[in-house]
DOKOL-619323 format. One line per 3 residues: number of its first residue (from 0); their letters; for each residue y, z, x of N, C-alpha, C, O. Coordinates in steps of 0.05 Angstrom, whole numbers, plus 5000, padded with zeros to 4 digits. Atoms other than C-alpha are relative to their C-alpha. Example, Ala and Ser with C-alpha at 12.3 -4.5 7.8 and 13.67 -1.06 7.14 Angstrom:
0 = as = 4976:5000:5018:4910:5156:5246:5024:5000:5018:5024:5013:5039 ~ 4976:4999:4984:4979:5143:5273:5022:5014:4985:5044:5018:4995;
//
This chain:
0 = mst = 5008:5011:5026:4570:8098:6703:4976:5016:4990:4957:5020:5005 ~ 5021:4984:5012:4526:8140:6657:4976:4983:4992:4979:4961:4982 ~ 5024:5014:5008:4454:8120:6645:4992:5009:4972:4972:4998:4961;
3 = eps = 5008:4990:5026:4452:8158:6579:5009:4980:4978:5032:4972:4978 ~ 4993:5018:5022:4450:8112:6518:5014:5014:4978:5009:5038:4973 ~ 4987:4989:5024:4495:8124:6459:4982:4995:4976:4964:4978:4977;
6 = sat = 5015:5004:5025:4466:8130:6389:5002:4971:4991:4982:4959:4982 ~ 4997:5028:5010:4495:8061:6372:4984:4981:5017:4973:4962:5007 ~ 5016:5017:4982:4461:8030:6433:4971:5001:4992:4958:4981:4991;
9 = vrr = 5028:4997:5006:4393:8058:6415:4993:4988:4973:4972:4976:4970 ~ 5006:5010:5027:4398:8037:6342:5004:4970:4997:4995:4959:4977 ~ 4992:5028:5003:4422:7966:6355:4977:4981:4995:4979:4964:4977;
12 = gag = 5020:5020:5001:4358:7928:6364:4978:5006:4980:4981:5001:4956 ~ 5023:4995:5017:4290:7949:6337:5008:5020:4979:4999:5018:4956 ~ 4989:4982:5019:4326:8006:6303:4982:5023:4993:4959:5025:5001;
15 = aay = 5014:4975:5007:4306:8072:6273:4978:4994:4980:4963:5013:4973 ~ 5022:5006:5018:4258:8036:6225:4974:5000:5015:4953:5001:5002 ~ 5024:5000:4984:4208:8035:6282:4987:5028:5002:5001:5048:5004;
18 = rvh = 5015:4976:4994:4154:8087:6288:4994:4998:5030:4988:4977:5040 ~ 5005:4999:4971:4146:8108:6361:4978:5020:5006:4980:5043:5000 ~ 5023:4983:4993:4079:8134:6385:5003:5008:5030:5007:4991:5047;
21 = lgt = 4998:4989:4973:4081:8179:6447:4973:5012:5009:4960:5025:4993 ~ 5024:4988:4989:4023:8198:6492:5006:5005:5030:5020:4990:5043 ~ 4994:4992:4972:4024:8233:6560:4977:5016:5011:4956:5019:4999;
24 = dha = 5017:4980:4988:3988:8280:6606:5019:5023:5009:5042:5022:5003 ~ 4984:4978:4990:4012:8344:6640:5024:4992:5016:5045:5004:5014 ~ 4978:5009:4983:4056:8305:6688:5024:4990:4984:5047:4991:4993;
27 = gle = 4979:5010:5017:4096:8275:6631:5007:5017:4976:5023:5008:4959 ~ 4997:4984:5024:4094:8332:6581:5029:5007:4994:5039:5004:4972 ~ 4972:4993:5004:4165:8355:6592:5017:4976:4991:5034:4978:4973;
30 = lsr = 4986:5025:5007:4192:8284:6589:4993:4991:4972:5011:4983:4957 ~ 5009:5008:5027:4151:8269:6527:5015:5017:4979:5024:5006:4959 ~ 4986:4983:5019:4181:8329:6491:5029:4993:4998:5041:4993:4976;
33 = slq = 4972:5008:5000:4251:8309:6512:5004:4974:4985:5023:4972:4968 ~ 4997:5026:5013:4241:8237:6489:4995:5003:4970:5009:4991:4953 ~ 5006:4995:5029:4210:8261:6423:5025:5011:4986:5032:5002:4964;
36 = qel = 4976:4988:5011:4271:8304:6410:5023:4980:4997:5035:4978:4976 ~ 4978:5019:5000:4321:8250:6429:4996:4978:4979:5014:4971:4964 ~ 5006:5023:5018:4287:8194:6390:5000:5009:4970:5008:4995:4953;
39 = tsl = 4999:4989:5028:4277:8238:6328:5028:5004:4991:5035:4998:4968 ~ 4971:4995:5007:4351:8257:6329:5014:4973:4994:5034:4973:4980 ~ 4989:5026:5005:4366:8182:6329:4988:4987:4975:4996:4964:4968;
42 = gyd = 5011:5011:5025:4324:8171:6266:4974:4986:5003:4963:4976:4983 ~ 5026:5013:4997:4260:8144:6296:4978:5019:4989:4981:5043:4990 ~ 5024:4985:5009:4194:8166:6265:4982:5002:5024:4967:4984:5030;
45 = vvd = 5015:4996:4976:4161:8196:6326:4973:5014:4994:4972:5034:4980 ~ 5027:4988:5003:4086:8210:6328:4991:5008:5028:4989:4991:5046 ~ 5009:4989:4974:4063:8255:6385:4970:5001:5001:4957:5015:4984;
48 = hgp = 5029:5001:4997:3992:8241:6408:4990:5020:5021:4967:5020:5029 ~ 5008:4978:4982:3992:8300:6456:5004:4994:5029:5012:4972:5038 ~ 5011:4975:5007:3980:8340:6493:5021:5019:4988:5045:5013:4988;
51 = tay = 4982:4981:5012:4010:8400:6457:5008:5023:5018:5027:5037:5014 ~ 4995:4978:4981:4007:8448:6516:4994:4990:5028:4979:4971:5032 ~ 5004:5007:4972:4010:8443:6591:4973:5008:5010:4965:5031:5007;
54 = dae = 5026:4995:4988:3943:8438:6625:4998:4981:5024:4995:4957:5021 ~ 5000:5017:4975:3943:8414:6698:4975:4984:5004:4974:4966:5020 ~ 5026:5014:4998:3871:8390:6689:4995:4981:4978:4974:4969:4976;
57 = ddy = 5005:5018:5022:3881:8348:6627:4998:4972:5009:5006:4965:5032 ~ 5005:5028:4993:3863:8275:6626:5016:4982:4981:5014:4985:4957 ~ 4981:5017:5015:3913:8222:6603:4986:4979:4982:4997:4972:4961;
60 = paf = 5010:5022:5016:3865:8169:6575:4999:5005:4970:5008:4988:4954 ~ 5002:4994:5029:3852:8203:6508:5028:5000:4986:5031:4989:4964 ~ 4974:4998:5011:3926:8216:6496:5014:4972:4998:5026:4965:4978;
63 = cig = 4987:5026:4999:3950:8147:6517:4985:4979:4983:4998:4962:4970 ~ 5015:5018:5018:3894:8110:6482:5006:5007:4971:5008:4989:4954 ~ 4993:4992:5027:3910:8151:6420:5027:4989:4991:5030:4979:4969;
66 = aae = 4974:5011:5006:3983:8129:6423:4998:4970:4996:5010:4959:4977 ~ 5004:5029:5002:3962:8056:6434:4986:4993:4974:4993:4974:4961 ~ 5014:5005:5025:3913:8060:6376:5019:5004:4976:5017:4989:4956;
69 = gva = 4981:4996:5022:3969:8087:6332:5018:4976:4997:5024:4967:4974 ~ 4983:5024:5001:4013:8027:6350:4984:4977:4988:4993:4963:4970 ~ 5017:5022:5010:3955:7978:6338:4995:5003:4970:4996:4983:4955;
72 = rdi = 5004:4996:5029:3940:8010:6270:5024:4993:4984:5023:4980:4963 ~ 4975:5006:5014:4013:8007:6249:5005:4970:4999:5013:4960:4978 ~ 4995:5029:4999:4019:7935:6271:4981:4986:4980:4989:4968:4965;
75 = ndn = 5020:5011:5019:3955:7918:6232:5009:5005:4971:5003:4989:4953 ~ 4991:4993:5027:3987:7952:6171:5029:4989:4995:5041:4996:4975 ~ 4973:5012:5002:4052:7911:6181:5022:5021:5001:5043:5017:4988;
78 = rps = 4980:4979:4996:4091:7974:6200:5012:4996:5028:4997:4996:5047 ~ 4987:5002:4974:4142:7965:6256:4994:5024:5017:5000:5047:5009 ~ 5009:4978:4983:4115:8006:6313:5000:4992:5029:4993:4970:5036;
81 = lgi = 5002:5003:4971:4121:8014:6388:4990:5026:5012:4989:5046:4998 ~ 5011:4976:4987:4093:8063:6438:5011:5004:5028:5021:4985:5041 ~ 4991:4992:4973:4112:8100:6501:4978:5019:5011:4973:5040:4999;
84 = vig = 5019:4983:4987:4059:8129:6547:5012:5009:5027:5026:4994:5041 ~ 4987:4988:4977:4079:8175:6604:4980:5014:5018:4962:5028:5008 ~ 5016:4985:4981:4047:8201:6667:5017:5005:5025:5041:5002:5024;
87 = gag = 4986:4996:4976:4066:8218:6738:5013:4974:5010:5037:4974:5015 ~ 4990:5026:4992:4074:8145:6758:4999:4980:4977:5015:4960:4977 ~ 5002:5018:5023:4054:8111:6693:4978:4978:5003:4972:4964:4983;
90 = nge = 5020:5021:4996:4001:8066:6724:4975:5003:4983:4967:4985:4969 ~ 5025:4995:5015:3938:8097:6695:5005:5000:4970:4988:4990:4955 ~ 4993:4999:5029:3972:8108:6628:5003:4971:4989:4994:4966:4967;
93 = qia = 4998:5028:5008:3989:8033:6625:4973:4988:4998:4967:4974:4978 ~ 5027:5011:5000:3918:8015:6642:4985:5009:4975:4971:4994:4962 ~ 5014:4989:5024:3890:8061:6588:5010:4988:4975:4994:4979:4958;
96 = ank = 4989:5012:5024:3937:8035:6535:4992:4971:4997:4986:4962:4974 ~ 5007:5028:5002:3920:7963:6552:4970:4995:4993:4963:4973:4988 ~ 5028:5003:5008:3846:7976:6536:4998:4998:4970:4977:4990:4960;
99 = vrg = 5001:5001:5029:3864:7979:6462:5007:4971:4992:5028:4960:4999 ~ 4996:5028:5009:3857:7910:6429:5027:4998:4986:5034:5013:4968 ~ 4974:5006:5013:3925:7881:6410:5023:5014:5014:5046:5009:5007;
102 = ira = 4978:4986:4986:3965:7925:6457:5007:4985:5026:4990:4976:5041 ~ 4989:5011:4975:4009:7896:6511:5019:5021:5012:5042:5023:5004 ~ 4985:4978:4987:4032:7954:6554:5011:4991:5026:4997:4979:5042;
105 = alv = 4986:5007:4975:4082:7944:6610:5010:5024:5014:5021:5043:5002 ~ 4989:4979:4983:4099:7990:6667:5030:4995:5004:5037:4973:5013 ~ 4971:5004:4998:4174:8000:6665:5011:5019:5022:5006:5043:5022;
108 = wne = 4988:4984:4978:4212:8023:6727:5029:4995:5004:5042:5007:5021 ~ 4971:5004:4999:4282:7996:6716:5010:4987:4974:4993:4981:4957 ~ 4989:5011:5025:4328:7969:6663:4990:4971:4994:4984:4964:4972;
111 = sta = 5009:5028:5003:4307:7897:6675:4971:4999:4989:4965:4983:4971 ~ 5027:5001:5010:4233:7911:6666:4997:5011:4972:4980:5002:4957 ~ 5001:4990:5028:4247:7950:6602:5008:4977:4981:4995:4974:4960;
114 = rla = 4991:5022:5017:4284:7890:6573:4979:4977:5000:4972:4966:4979 ~ 5019:5022:4998:4236:7837:6599:4973:5005:4987:4960:4986:4978 ~ 5026:4993:5013:4175:7874:6573:5001:4991:4971:4981:4981:4961;
117 = rqh = 4998:5009:5028:4201:7859:6503:5007:4970:4998:4994:4955:4984 ~ 4990:5028:5001:4238:7793:6515:4978:4980:5005:4975:4961:4989 ~ 5019:5021:4991:4183:7755:6551:4971:5006:4992:4955:4988:4987;
120 = nda = 5028:4993:5005:4118:7794:6537:4995:5012:4973:4972:5017:4966 ~ 5003:4987:5026:4131:7823:6468:4983:5025:5003:4966:5031:4986 ~ 5014:4975:4995:4104:7888:6497:5004:5018:4976:5026:5020:4966;
123 = nvi = 4998:4981:5021:4089:7939:6444:4996:5029:5009:4998:5048:4994 ~ 5002:4974:4987:4078:7997:6492:5012:4998:5028:5009:4978:5041 ~ 4991:4999:4972:4113:8017:6556:4989:5026:5012:4983:5045:4999;
126 = alg = 5008:4977:4984:4090:8065:6610:5023:5008:5018:5035:4991:5031 ~ 4979:4989:4983:4139:8110:6646:4989:5020:5019:4970:5035:5012 ~ 5008:4980:4980:4131:8151:6709:5019:5023:5001:5042:5020:5011;
129 = are = 4983:4977:5002:4159:8220:6698:5008:5011:5028:5029:5024:5031 ~ 4995:4991:4972:4155:8236:6773:5017:4980:5015:5025:4985:5038 ~ 4986:5022:4986:4190:8171:6791:5029:4997:4991:5045:4984:5005;
132 = htp = 4973:5004:5011:4253:8176:6748:5010:5026:4988:4995:5044:4981 ~ 4988:4977:5014:4301:8226:6719:4996:4997:4970:4990:4975:4961 ~ 5002:5002:5029:4296:8243:6645:5021:4981:4988:5015:4967:4969;
135 = eec = 4979:5018:5010:4362:8206:6634:4993:4971:5004:4997:4954:4987 ~ 5008:5027:4995:4335:8143:6667:4978:4992:4980:4978:4970:4969 ~ 5023:5006:5018:4271:8147:6625:5010:4996:4971:5000:4978:4957;
138 = lkf = 4988:5004:5027:4312:8155:6561:5013:4973:4998:5011:4959:4978 ~ 4987:5026:4999:4353:8094:6581:4979:4977:4998:4983:4958:4983 ~ 5021:5020:5000:4290:8053:6595:4987:4998:4972:4983:4976:4962;
141 = aal = 5012:4999:5027:4260:8075:6528:5018:4987:4980:5010:4972:4963 ~ 4980:5011:5019:4324:8058:6491:5002:4969:5003:5003:4955:4983 ~ 4998:5029:4996:4328:7989:6522:4975:4986:4989:4977:4965:4976;
144 = flq = 5025:5010:5011:4255:7976:6505:5000:4999:4970:4993:4979:4958 ~ 5000:4998:5030:4263:7999:6433:5020:4981:4987:5015:4972:4965 ~ 4980:5017:5012:4325:7958:6421:4997:4970:5005:5008:4954:4991;
147 = epf = 5001:5028:4991:4306:7893:6456:4981:4984:4982:4958:4992:4978 ~ 5018:5017:5016:4278:7837:6412:4984:4981:5018:4992:4975:5040 ~ 5016:5021:4987:4224:7787:6432:5015:4974:4996:5027:4969:4974;
150 = thd = 4984:5024:5002:4255:7719:6446:4987:4979:4982:5001:4961:4971 ~ 5015:5020:5015:4201:7679:6409:5001:4972:5012:4995:4952:4999 ~ 5002:5026:4986:4207:7623:6461:4971:4991:5000:4953:5007:5003;
153 = srh = 5028:5011:5002:4147:7577:6456:4984:5006:5024:4960:5011:5022 ~ 5016:4995:4976:4127:7588:6528:4990:5029:5001:4967:5033:5010 ~ 5008:4973:5001:4124:7663:6518:4978:5004:4978:4959:5018:4982;
156 = krr = 5020:4998:5021:4087:7657:6452:4973:4988:5008:4952:4998:5002 ~ 5024:5013:4991:4037:7610:6484:4985:5018:5019:4960:5021:5017 ~ 5012:4983:4980:4023:7658:6541:4988:5025:4986:4966:5034:4993;
159 = iaq = 5009:4976:5015:4016:7718:6494:4975:4992:4984:4956:5008:4982 ~ 5023:5010:5015:3968:7677:6450:4976:4997:5018:4953:5003:5010 ~ 5023:5003:4981:3925:7661:6511:4988:5027:5007:4963:5030:5008;
162 = iad = 5009:4973:4994:3920:7735:6528:4985:5011:4976:4963:5022:4979 ~ 5013:4989:5024:3904:7755:6456:4973:4986:4995:4954:4999:4987 ~ 5025:5014:5004:3851:7701:6450:4979:5008:5020:4956:5011:5012;
165 = yet = 5019:4991:4980:3818:7721:6514:4989:5027:4993:4965:5033:4997 ~ 5008:4972:5007:3817:7793:6490:4979:5000:4978:4963:5019:4977 ~ 5019:5000:5023:3776:7773:6429:4976:4983:5004:4958:4984:4987;
168 = clt = 5023:5018:4997:3727:7723:6458:4978:5015:5016:4984:5034:5031 ~ 5022:4985:4988:3658:7745:6481:4986:4986:5023:4972:4999:5039 ~ 5014:5016:4979:3633:7689:6527:5020:4981:5012:5041:4975:5000;
171 = pla = 4981:5020:4988:3666:7640:6575:5004:4975:4982:5026:4965:4980 ~ 4997:5023:5018:3652:7583:6526:5018:5007:4977:5035:4991:4969 ~ 4983:4991:5022:3682:7622:6469:5029:5002:5008:5047:4995:4993;
174 = cei = 4972:4998:4990:3743:7636:6512:5013:4973:5003:5036:4969:4997 ~ 4990:5027:4996:3751:7562:6529:5007:4988:4973:5029:4976:4970 ~ 4994:5011:5027:3747:7542:6456:5024:5015:4988:5041:5003:4976;
177 = srr = 4978:4984:5010:3794:7599:6437:5026:4992:5013:5046:4990:4999 ~ 4976:5009:4986:3844:7577:6490:5010:4974:4989:5034:4970:4984 ~ 4993:5026:5011:3842:7506:6465:5012:5002:4972:5033:4989:4966;
180 = dal = 4990:4996:5027:3852:7529:6393:5028:5013:5000:5045:5005:4985 ~ 4974:4986:4998:3909:7575:6413:5022:4980:5008:5044:4980:4997 ~ 4980:5019:4992:3945:7519:6449:5007:4980:4978:5030:4972:4975;
183 = ari = 4996:5018:5023:3936:7473:6389:5018:5013:4979:5036:5001:4968 ~ 4984:4986:5020:3965:7526:6343:5029:5003:5009:5048:5000:4993 ~ 4973:4997:4989:4025:7538:6389:5015:4973:4998:5038:4972:4991;
186 = svs = 4987:5026:5001:4039:7463:6392:5009:4993:4972:5030:4981:4968 ~ 4993:5005:5028:4039:7458:6316:5023:5017:4991:5041:5007:4977 ~ 4979:4982:5010:4084:7519:6306:5026:4998:5016:5046:5008:5007;
189 = a = 4976:5001:4983:4133:7503:6362:5021:4981:4991:5042:4978:5003;
//
């Protein structure tokens, strides 16, 4: 069974209306270029946050934070946007992306985690390990992530709201008040 997605599969969910922000380091540069080409050919608006050339000494945080900031900016402007950050394993890249307020980055290592990142966590960025998977597997994971919708189940919305509220509070008391307010809002909207 082929792991390569067809154009129809990739376009089914989030669709080509999404802007996709990519960021990587030297370990993921080749994969990033391949994903950029594939996603562009499928009609996605791909924004490459670098690097533009191979440098074995480059540092991923700036590139991955740049991609995450691009997603956050687009979301703030009501533009459908998702991101993909790539490294050797994807761990540091996920951590860097998650430092950007409003970003929920998930490390994806199989088809299930690609789907669940969107379904349950409404992840807006995924991290891929270029040294852990073939380019075909990574394209499949990216396609599944891009096409999968968030379920909007109240339990998932509640959990995401708790994370978002914690992200914006400055003191333990503010966080407690924020959590209480978030739970009240979820109860009303559910």
